[in-house]
C-alpha positions as CSV (number, residue, x, y, z in Angstrom):
1,X,-83.5,-140.0,-36.3
2,X,-84.7,-138.7,-39.5
3,X,-81.9,-141.6,-41.1
4,X,-83.7,-144.4,-39.0
5,X,-87.2,-143.3,-39.6
6,X,-86.4,-143.2,-43.7
7,X,-85.0,-146.3,-43.8
8,X,-87.6,-148.1,-41.7
9,X,-90.3,-146.2,-43.5
10,X,-89.0,-147.4,-46.6
11,X,-88.5,-151.3,-45.2
12,X,-92.5,-151.1,-44.9
13,X,-93.8,-149.5,-47.5
14,X,-95.4,-151.0,-50.6
15,X,-91.7,-152.1,-52.6
16,X,-89.1,-152.2,-49.8
17,X,-86.6,-152.7,-52.6
18,X,-87.6,-149.8,-54.3
19,X,-87.7,-148.0,-51.4
20,X,-84.2,-148.7,-51.0
21,X,-82.6,-148.6,-54.6
22,X,-85.0,-146.2,-55.8
23,X,-84.3,-146.0,-59.5
24,X,-81.1,-145.4,-62.2
25,X,-82.1,-141.4,-62.7
26,X,-83.0,-140.6,-59.4
27,X,-81.3,-142.3,-56.8
28,X,-83.3,-141.1,-54.0
29,X,-83.8,-144.3,-51.9
30,X,-82.8,-145.1,-48.3
31,X,-79.4,-145.8,-49.6
32,X,-78.9,-142.2,-50.7
33,X,-80.2,-141.2,-47.4
34,X,-77.5,-143.6,-45.4
35,X,-74.6,-141.8,-48.5
36,X,-75.7,-138.2,-47.2
37,X,-76.1,-139.3,-43.0
38,X,-72.0,-140.5,-43.9
39,X,-71.4,-137.4,-45.8
40,X,-72.7,-135.1,-43.0
41,X,-71.0,-137.5,-40.3
42,X,-67.8,-136.4,-42.0
43,X,-68.2,-132.8,-42.1
44,X,-68.9,-132.9,-38.8
45,X,-65.8,-134.9,-37.7
46,X,-63.5,-133.3,-40.0
47,X,-64.7,-129.7,-41.1
48,X,-63.1,-128.2,-37.7
49,X,-61.9,-125.1,-39.0
50,X,-63.6,-122.4,-41.1
51,X,-61.3,-122.8,-43.8
52,X,-62.2,-125.9,-44.3
53,X,-65.8,-124.8,-45.1
54,X,-64.8,-121.6,-47.1
55,X,-62.3,-124.1,-49.8
56,X,-65.7,-126.6,-49.5
57,X,-68.0,-123.4,-50.4
58,X,-65.4,-122.0,-53.5
59,X,-65.0,-125.4,-54.6
60,X,-68.9,-125.5,-55.0
61,X,-69.6,-122.1,-56.4
62,X,-67.5,-122.7,-58.9
63,X,-69.1,-126.4,-59.8
64,X,-72.1,-125.1,-60.2
65,X,-71.0,-122.4,-62.6
66,X,-69.6,-125.0,-64.3
67,X,-73.3,-126.8,-64.3
68,X,-74.8,-123.8,-65.4
69,X,-72.4,-123.3,-68.5
70,X,-72.5,-126.8,-69.7
71,X,-76.5,-126.0,-69.7
72,X,-76.1,-122.6,-71.9
73,X,-74.0,-124.5,-74.2
74,X,-76.7,-127.7,-74.5
75,X,-79.3,-124.4,-74.5
76,X,-77.5,-123.3,-77.9
77,X,-77.2,-126.3,-79.4
78,X,-73.6,-127.0,-79.6
79,X,-72.7,-131.1,-80.5
80,X,-71.9,-133.2,-77.9
81,X,-74.0,-131.0,-74.7
82,X,-77.3,-133.2,-73.5
83,X,-80.3,-131.2,-72.4
84,X,-83.5,-130.1,-73.1
85,X,-85.1,-130.5,-77.0
86,X,-86.0,-127.2,-76.0
87,X,-82.6,-124.0,-77.2
88,X,-82.8,-120.8,-75.9
89,X,-85.9,-118.7,-77.3
90,X,-87.8,-122.0,-78.4
91,X,-91.3,-122.3,-76.8
92,X,-90.9,-124.5,-73.3
93,X,-87.7,-124.2,-72.5
94,X,-87.0,-124.8,-69.1
95,X,-82.8,-125.0,-68.4
96,X,-81.6,-128.4,-67.1
97,X,-77.7,-127.3,-66.8
98,X,-75.6,-130.7,-66.5
99,X,-78.0,-131.7,-64.4
100,X,-81.0,-133.1,-66.5
101,X,-83.7,-132.0,-64.7
102,X,-85.3,-128.2,-64.3
103,X,-85.9,-128.8,-60.5
104,X,-82.9,-130.9,-59.4
105,X,-81.2,-127.9,-61.0
106,X,-83.1,-125.4,-59.2
107,X,-82.7,-126.3,-56.0
108,X,-79.5,-127.2,-56.0
109,X,-78.9,-123.6,-57.4
110,X,-80.5,-122.0,-53.9
111,X,-77.6,-123.4,-52.2
112,X,-75.3,-122.6,-54.5
113,X,-76.2,-118.8,-53.7
114,X,-76.0,-119.8,-50.4
115,X,-73.2,-120.3,-50.5
116,X,-71.6,-117.6,-53.2
117,X,-73.4,-115.2,-50.7
118,X,-71.6,-116.3,-47.3
119,X,-68.4,-115.8,-49.2
120,X,-69.7,-112.5,-50.4
121,X,-70.4,-111.6,-47.0
122,X,-67.3,-112.7,-45.0
123,X,-64.5,-112.1,-47.1
124,X,-65.7,-109.5,-48.6
125,X,-67.1,-107.0,-45.5
126,X,-66.1,-103.8,-46.0
127,X,-66.1,-104.7,-49.4
128,X,-68.8,-105.7,-51.4
129,X,-68.6,-103.8,-54.2
130,X,-65.1,-102.7,-54.3
131,X,-63.0,-105.3,-55.4
132,X,-62.6,-107.4,-58.1
133,X,-63.2,-110.7,-56.0
134,X,-66.7,-108.9,-55.2
135,X,-67.7,-108.2,-58.3
136,X,-66.9,-111.6,-59.8
137,X,-68.9,-113.2,-57.5
138,X,-71.8,-111.0,-57.8
139,X,-71.9,-112.0,-61.3
140,X,-71.9,-115.4,-60.4
141,X,-75.2,-114.7,-58.5
142,X,-76.6,-112.9,-60.8
143,X,-75.7,-116.3,-63.0
144,X,-77.8,-118.5,-60.6
145,X,-80.8,-116.0,-61.0
146,X,-80.8,-116.6,-64.5
147,X,-80.7,-119.8,-64.8
148,X,-83.0,-120.5,-61.7
149,X,-86.4,-118.1,-63.7
150,X,-84.8,-120.5,-67.1
151,X,-85.5,-123.9,-64.9
152,X,-89.1,-122.3,-64.2
153,X,-89.8,-124.4,-61.0
154,X,-92.2,-123.2,-58.7
155,X,-91.6,-125.4,-56.0
156,X,-88.0,-124.2,-55.5
157,X,-89.3,-120.7,-56.1
158,X,-92.1,-121.3,-52.9
159,X,-89.7,-123.0,-50.9
160,X,-87.0,-120.3,-51.2
161,X,-89.1,-117.8,-50.4
162,X,-90.1,-119.3,-47.4
163,X,-86.2,-119.5,-46.5
164,X,-86.5,-115.6,-47.6
165,X,-88.9,-114.4,-45.5
166,X,-87.6,-116.9,-42.1
167,X,-84.6,-115.5,-42.0
168,X,-85.6,-112.1,-43.0
169,X,-88.2,-113.0,-39.5
170,X,-85.3,-114.0,-37.7
171,X,-83.2,-110.8,-38.5
172,X,-85.9,-108.7,-37.6
173,X,-86.0,-111.0,-33.8
174,X,-82.1,-110.9,-33.2
175,X,-81.6,-107.3,-33.8
176,X,-83.8,-104.5,-32.9
177,X,-81.8,-101.7,-35.8
178,X,-82.4,-104.1,-38.4
179,X,-86.5,-104.6,-38.2
180,X,-87.2,-102.2,-40.2
181,X,-85.1,-102.7,-43.0
182,X,-86.2,-106.5,-42.7
183,X,-90.2,-105.8,-42.3
184,X,-89.1,-103.1,-45.8
185,X,-87.9,-106.0,-48.2
186,X,-90.6,-108.3,-46.5
187,X,-93.4,-106.2,-47.8
188,X,-91.2,-105.1,-51.0
189,X,-91.2,-108.7,-52.3
190,X,-94.4,-109.7,-51.2
191,X,-96.0,-107.0,-53.4
192,X,-93.4,-108.1,-55.8
193,X,-94.1,-111.5,-55.4
194,X,-98.0,-111.6,-55.4
195,X,-98.3,-109.0,-58.2
196,X,-95.9,-111.7,-60.4
197,X,-99.0,-114.5,-59.3
198,X,-101.8,-112.5,-59.6
199,X,-100.9,-110.9,-63.6
200,X,-98.9,-114.4,-64.3
201,X,-101.6,-114.5,-67.4
202,X,-100.4,-110.9,-68.7
203,X,-98.1,-110.5,-71.9
204,X,-95.9,-108.4,-69.6
205,X,-95.5,-111.1,-67.7
206,X,-95.6,-114.0,-70.2
207,X,-92.8,-112.5,-71.7
208,X,-90.4,-112.7,-68.5
209,X,-88.4,-115.4,-68.7
210,X,-88.8,-118.4,-66.6
211,X,-92.8,-117.2,-66.4
212,X,-94.0,-120.7,-65.7
213,X,-92.6,-119.9,-62.1
214,X,-94.8,-117.9,-61.3
């Protein structure tokens, strides 16, 4: 239904060809939505066992780390690595990874973080801090968080915040024993987030990497 509505909206738009093909840089027209629909259909039809999804998640997790490492090389000024004109330490730096757009890398890392968290809490459920594999995933998540902040994309932060609070509300509703924890975490995050936004012009907040996000 979404794919059909999207394509029909493009056909009735001001520039039909542009709505369908988009442009070379973004490629977000109707053609991309059709590709995503086919991708969704193939996943639903072919990924019938959990191990299939687990393999995909592992691949996506390591791929995101490579995207970040590429951006680090670009930020350090290594020859041959294309990225932001600003280098680490320069004012106005917004991390781009290998994608070339801070807004896209931030959204991409939200999905990647979900995959890593899923693997952490399923593969190492009983040993979250006691195995090498779990520590590696924690380190990967820390790298994601650092790159996410350096991308300084406010829309991605807002989307993540809404998702986190919706998730906490869901956990509080489905399991009574988790309600106090969910409420406590939600209130703490709300206070921290609103404080950073309220004091965004102070020297302390301005020194935080990616403070533009607040």
